[in-house]
Structures are given as C-alpha cells and as structure tokens.
C-alpha positions, 0 to 999 in steps of 0.5 A: 820238432822231433828228430827224424834222420834216416838212420833212425826216425824220432817221433814223440810218444804220449805218456801212455802207449797204444793197445794196438798197433797202427790199423787203418782208422780215421784216427790212425792212418796206416802208412802205405804198404811197402812193395819192394824196398827202395833206397831213397836220396837225402833230398827225397827222404826230407820231402817225404818227411814233411809230408808225414808231420801230422801222422798219429804216433803209433804205440800210443794209448792216446793218439797224439801229434808227434810234435807235442809230446815230452819225451823222446822216442826213436822209431826204427823203420821197416827198411832199416831193419830189413837192410841190417838184418839181411847184412847178418845182424839180429834184432837187438844188435840193429837196435843197439847200433842205431838207438842212442842210450841203448847199449850194443848187444851182447851177441848171444841168446840173452840181452842181459845187461843191454841197458837203455839209459843205464836201466832195464828196458821193457821189450813188447810185441804189439803191446804185450810184454815179453817180460815177466816177473822172473826177469829172463833176459831172452825177450828179443828171442822172440820174433824173427825180423821178417815180421817186424814193421818197425820197433818203437823205443821210448827211452826213460823210466815209465810205467805205460805197460806196467813194470820192468821199464826202468830204462824205457819201453821198446815196442816191436810192431808186427806187419799188418796185412794188405787188401788185394792181392795175394801179396807175396814177400820173399826173402833169403840171405847167408852169412859166413866168415869163411873160416871152415865149412861150419861157419855158415848161416842161412836164412829163408822167409816167405809171406803171403797177405790179401783180402778185402777192405773188410777183412784181410789176413797175413801169414808168414814163415821165417826160418833161420839156421846158424852155423858156428861163430869165429873170432877176429882171430879166426878161432871157434868161439866157445859157446856161452855156458851161463846164458847160451848163445846162438851158434848151431841155432835153428829158429822158426817163426810162423805167424798169422794175422787177420784184420776186420773192419767190423763197422765204419767206427769199429775194428778188430785185429787177431794175431797168433804166433808160434816161435821156437828157437833152439840148439841143434848142433853137435859141437860142444866143450870138452874138460879133459880134466873133469874126472879130477874135478877140474874145469881147466884146459877145456876145448871144443870138440864134436860128438857133444850130446846133452839130454837138455839143450838151450832153446826158447819156445813161445806162443803168443795170442792177441786180440785188439778191439777199437770203437771210435765212438763208444759212449762219446769216447774213443775206446780200445780193448786188448786181450792176450795170453802167451806161453814161454819155455826157456831152457839153458845150457848145462852148466858146471857146479862144484860139488863135494867140497869142491872135489867134483863137478856136477853138470845141471840144466834148467827149464823155466816156464812162464803163462802169461795172460791179461786185458786192457781197456781204455777210454780217451775223452774230450773233456773240452776242446783243449783238454783230454783224459785218457783212463783205463784198467789193465789186469794180468795173471802170471804162472811160473814154474821151473825144474832142473835137469841133474846129469849123470857124473859118471857118464859126464867124466868119462866123456870129459862132459861131451855126454850129458845123461839125465840122472834125475830131475829136480826143483830150481825156483820156487813155483809161484803165480802173480795176479796184478791189476792197475788203474790209470789216468792222464790229462793232456792240456793244450795250453797254447798252440805250441804249448802242451802239458800232461801229467797222470798216475798209475796205481798198480797192486799185484797179489803173489801166491808161492808154492811150497819147496825145498829149502834144504831144511827138514820140513821145507817152506810151505809158501805163502801169500803176500802182495805189494803196490806201487803208485807212479806219476809222471808230468811233462811240458813241451814247447814248439817253434815255427823255426823247427826247434822243440824244447821239453822237460819231464818227470816220470816214474817206473818199477822193476818188478820183483824177481819173486822166484830168484828172491825166494829160492831157498828161503827159509822164512815165512813167505806171508810176513816177507813180501816182495816189492817193486822197485821204483825208479824216478827220473827227470829229463831235459830235451831239444830237437831241431829239424830242417831239410838239411838237419836232424838233431835231438839231444836229451839229458837225464837223471835217474835214481832209486833206493833199492836194487836186485843184487846177485851174489856169487851163489847165483842168488838174488835178493832185494837190498837197500842200495841208493843208485843213480844213473845220469847222462846225455843221449844224442843223434845228429844227421846232416844231408849234404846235396842230393845223395850224401848223409852223415851223422851218428849218435852218442851216449854218454852215461854214469851209473854210481852207488852210495857207499857206506862212507856217504860218498858216491862211487862208480857202480859195479861193472857187472851192471852199469852201462858202458858209453858209446858212440857211432858215426856213418856216412852214406850215399844213395839215390832212388835204387842203391845205397852204400853205408859205412858205419863205425861203432865204439864201446868206451872202457868202463871200471867200477869202484867196487873196492870202495863198496866192499868187494875184493878189488875194482873190475874193468870192462874193456871197450872195442870199436867195429866198422860195418858196410852195408850196400843195396841195390834195387832192380825193377822186377827182380827185387832188392839185393843186399851185401854186408861186411860186419866187423870190417877190420876183423877186430878181436874183442870179448863182448861186454856180456863175456867180460861180465860173465867172467866177473860173475862166475870166474873163479867160482864156476871154473876159469875166466876163459869158460865165460869170456864170451867173444865177439864175432870176427869179420863176416860177409853176408848177401841177401835178396828180398822181393815183393810180388 
C-alpha cells in the first residue's frame, strides 16, 4: 500500500498522467470540498485514510487504483500547503521540505538547481507544462498557493507530459469550484524578522465560488507584497543579480474557472489565469568604484532606479473535455495556451578588456499552445490500453537592454537608464507531435504489470541572428526525435506491504536559444537533440494504522548533458553521468495525538572522466543529500509541529575532470515551528517561526552562483545569496 503520512501523502500514479484535475465524474469522485481547515489527530487521520484507499488517482491519464502502480508519487494536500505558506514559506520551499528526493528551495525567484533525484523536474499547472525549451528556472513563479488544491510529485525520469522530466514531474492542481453557495474563502497573513520597517511581508486573498450541479464557477484574487530580507546576522541580504529574488516583490494572481456537466457522461472545465510578479522597490546595489571599472566594495542603498526590473508575467488558458463513453472508450481532450514574459536583473559585464563595466538586462518571451487527446480502452477484463497523441507549438524571442555607462558610473549603478536595446538569444519556434501507448495487465488480483512507449518528433525553426560575423547567421530548420519506453511491476500483500520495480526513460529538451547563441555554423546541418535519461527503480511501502513508510532505490544515467561555460554560453556535450541514491519517508502515530517522522534523500552524482573512472560531478549541478525530522501534536482543533531540516555538505572532483580546482557547497541545518488553532465561526489562525535558531548560511543556489560567476563577473560576495534569518508569521483564513 502507498505511503500516506500527515506530513506528505503518497499515492501511486499510472505511467501516464491525467489531462485534467479530478472532477466529479463517475470514475473520479471529487473529494469533499474543505471548509475552514481543521487540524486532525493521528487516530482520526488513520481512519480517514482507510476510507480513501480506493480513490482514483488525480493527475493520471488512465485512472488507476493508488495501490497498483510501480512507482512513488508524493501528494501534498491543501491543509499542508495552507499551513506552511501561512507560516511564511513559498510553494517551492514547502515542497523542498516535504518531498524526499526534491532538493531544498533556493529561496529566490529561481528554482535553478532544485533537482528531483539529482535531475531537473518538469513543473505543470493542471497538466500544462510551465517548462519550455528555453529552460528558464521560474516555473514556481507562476501561481499563488491560495489557488492550489494539492501538488502531485512523481519521482524519477518519465515522459508523461513530454520533455524535461528527467528527475520527475510536479503537477500543481488548482482548486475546483463548489456547487451551491455563494462560498467565500478569505486569507490574510504577514511575516517579519523585526529588523527594521522594511522587513515586512503581507498577503491577502479572496475567492468566491458557487453555482448549480450542472454549472459552477470560482473566481479568486491573491496579492502578496514582500519587503526586504535579512540574514541570520541581521544584515540586509544582497539582491540575487544572476537569477533575481523576491525582495521588494509585488505579486498578483487572478484566476477564474468554470466546470460544466454537459451530460451524464460528458464534462467540460475552463480555466483562465493572469499572474504578475515583479520588483517594485527602490533598494539596489551601489558600486562605489564603478567608474574605475571595479565591482569591489559594493553595498545596498536607496534611490535605486532602473528602466528594466525583474518581473515574471504569465497568462494561462486551459480547457479540458471528458467523455466517459465515446466509441465505448474513455476519452479526454485538452487544449491550452500560455504566455510568459520573464525579465532579469541588470547584470554587470566587464568590457573594453576588463577596464570598464556595462550593465545589461534581458527580457525573454515564450508563447506555448497545444492539444492532447487520449483514449482508454478495455481490451478485456484484465487488460487496458491507453493511447493518444499530443501536439504543441512554442515560439520564443528575447532582447537585451544595454544601460548607459556614463549614468551608471556617475551614480555607482543606482540609476540605470537604457542606452539601446539589442538581441539576446536567437528567436525560434518549435512544433512537436507525439504518440504514445500504454498497456496495463492485471496478472493476478495483487500483481499488475504495465509498459508503454512514447515517440516524439519536433521541428525547430531558428530565425536569422547576429553572431559577431559580417553576414550574421541566416538561421535554419532542423528536427529531432526521441523514442522512450517504460516497464514496471507492482505486487501488493494483505499485510499492508507493497513492492514495485520499474524501468523508465525521460528526456531533457534542448535549450535551443542558448545552444545556438552566437553560432557560426549552419543551423540546418547541426540539429539539437533531446538528452535522454534512463532510470531503474526498486521500491517498498508499508502502511498500517500506526505506521506509514516508503523507500525507493534508484539509479539514473545518461550519455549527454547541457554544459555552461564561464561566458554564460551553453552547449550540448557528450558526457556520461549517473545519479543514484535512496529516498525514504516514515511516519509513526503514537496514541491519539502524537506523530513523529521525517524523510531523507541520500544521493550521489558522478560523471565519467577521461581516465575512465567515475568522479563526483561538478558542484554547480549535483544535488546535496538532505534529511528532515518532525514531531507533531494535534487534536481536532489545534496542532503544533516542530521540524528540523538538514542539507549535507557537498564537494566535487572538478580537478579530476579538467577544472582548475575542486568546489564545495556547505550544508546547513534549520528548524521551523508551526501552530494552528481553529475556532468555530472565526476561522483558523496560524503562527509560525521559520529558521527558529536564526542560522546564518548561504543558500545552495548562492554558493553555486559564486562558482558560476566569480571572479569573471565580479567578487564572490556579489553572488553568494544568503538565507533569510529568523522570521515570525501570523495568518488567518476562513471559509464562509
């Protein structure tokens, strides 16, 4: 049976994911909508769990029993998301602390390097990929947690939704509208470390839902405004110049959804979202020696003003249709479109033979639209076939603002006025189509075998661009294809034990714009290619009224990789690499009120050197091992939880792989406390303390950034983004 502790619920997921979130259909009964969230005792949770064992898995393209899938999927439910975000954490931080195998969050706008099982995860909203071939690391900067019903995480390489799931798939499921009403949900919250008046974050959100059983809708608005962040030594944290952060950030998320039961066997769901998250402050980095061409001795000052600031704007439109008896088959169809506009911080470049500095800031735009069609056919009582086709079209373009040097020098970089705008990466479009088929055979009542294949073909059309040669590059067309397989078996036992093993493949989309940036070769004769990852996995789970356990061993390998150089260039290289490890979670209920548990991910990333030996992989890319532990007391109205989070140290063998020296990433340990109290008629109150002991540490991303950018783009201190010190949060929410 799958693992389902209070900290994180586990279900099993079929080898292809649902086109739609769970709706009220005969095959997939919707869970009862929550009113004001209540804390539940361990005994109550165990009883509730037994009653939900046969629920159909949400997010599966072919509905399946959660106990009969050869793989581990971690489900973070609404209560867990609500309690931790009201305690001051953002969504990627919540997932990093609750999901074994997923790295701790970088704590900025980016989730760069937040790997899943040592490799990149694909991030979706209701089955629509937030990941594109450009590979920007802002997929979590796309939705307010107020609009999230739950998050499903499938660990391990797969191709269920196409590319970029070499580490797994994270599917963010949005809230569904309730019939009747109107129903209102209100949420407010605040966070501060009490360092000064700038150290103050605030959150407010409101939704209204209602309608009939046939037509129902939900409309919501969520707003968040951050102040400045301070580290464990009470120092103002330097902005993340490389990937941007969330200091002085304002975010608004407007979402509307309508669900329609067209007939007894047909349903339609329509969703529209507008998301805007960007810097709105006047604090920036001052470089007192900028006029001399130096970035040393920088500090943070007010009166900062730039013509281009960090921002993420997204629009998402999603339609899902379901017919449960079309040609005597279950049929799902999805059509979607999204726009994304990502702007980066002004970044310093040494120019004129390193005697001067010029600031530049890029803006990168992606439009992505597509459709998916899927059939599920019962070939016989013990054999099902799931098959379908996917299509997508992606368009990318970008530019770069060059800021006036004289103005920047005169103000130490506090006033950045645009001098001119030029190209950043080549523009391009990608048209992809994929077909897939999956067989599921119920060999015995307790033994299930499944296997499938997916073939994807993509045509790439690159625009002409300037490559620093007299005639430039005229662009060109090429294509690539990938065929991927999966095979798995799962065995259940009446005693509560469950064993599975599987083989699966996923592929990383080629970073088309970055790979072809500055290319001085014929595009048509030099096709990019998907980077394939193979994985084998062996797992065990056990569940009883007192215990919830799950353990998975994995081994993943590939022959190629994306490589970044010191000039911020990207290339696809031949490089054998492997990631292997163990991810585990356990939870023990003690009496009627106590629960203890935790999770761990012990992993190692290696690459094959020219000497024929395996060496620890470059610390810029490898994942850190991590572990958490918690103790919680809860009854029906209140709960208190203490959790510790530890990231282990990491070092690499870069010198054995041709680099000048080895690199190290320092781990850290933090503690969090969250308390909740429900009061009938007044909602639920949440209090939280993050980084309880006020630990001073550099984030994993900050330490990686220092390796990436220093000293080529300035001193290490500019890029070593610090972790936030102790903060206190208060929140209140109510459904009425």
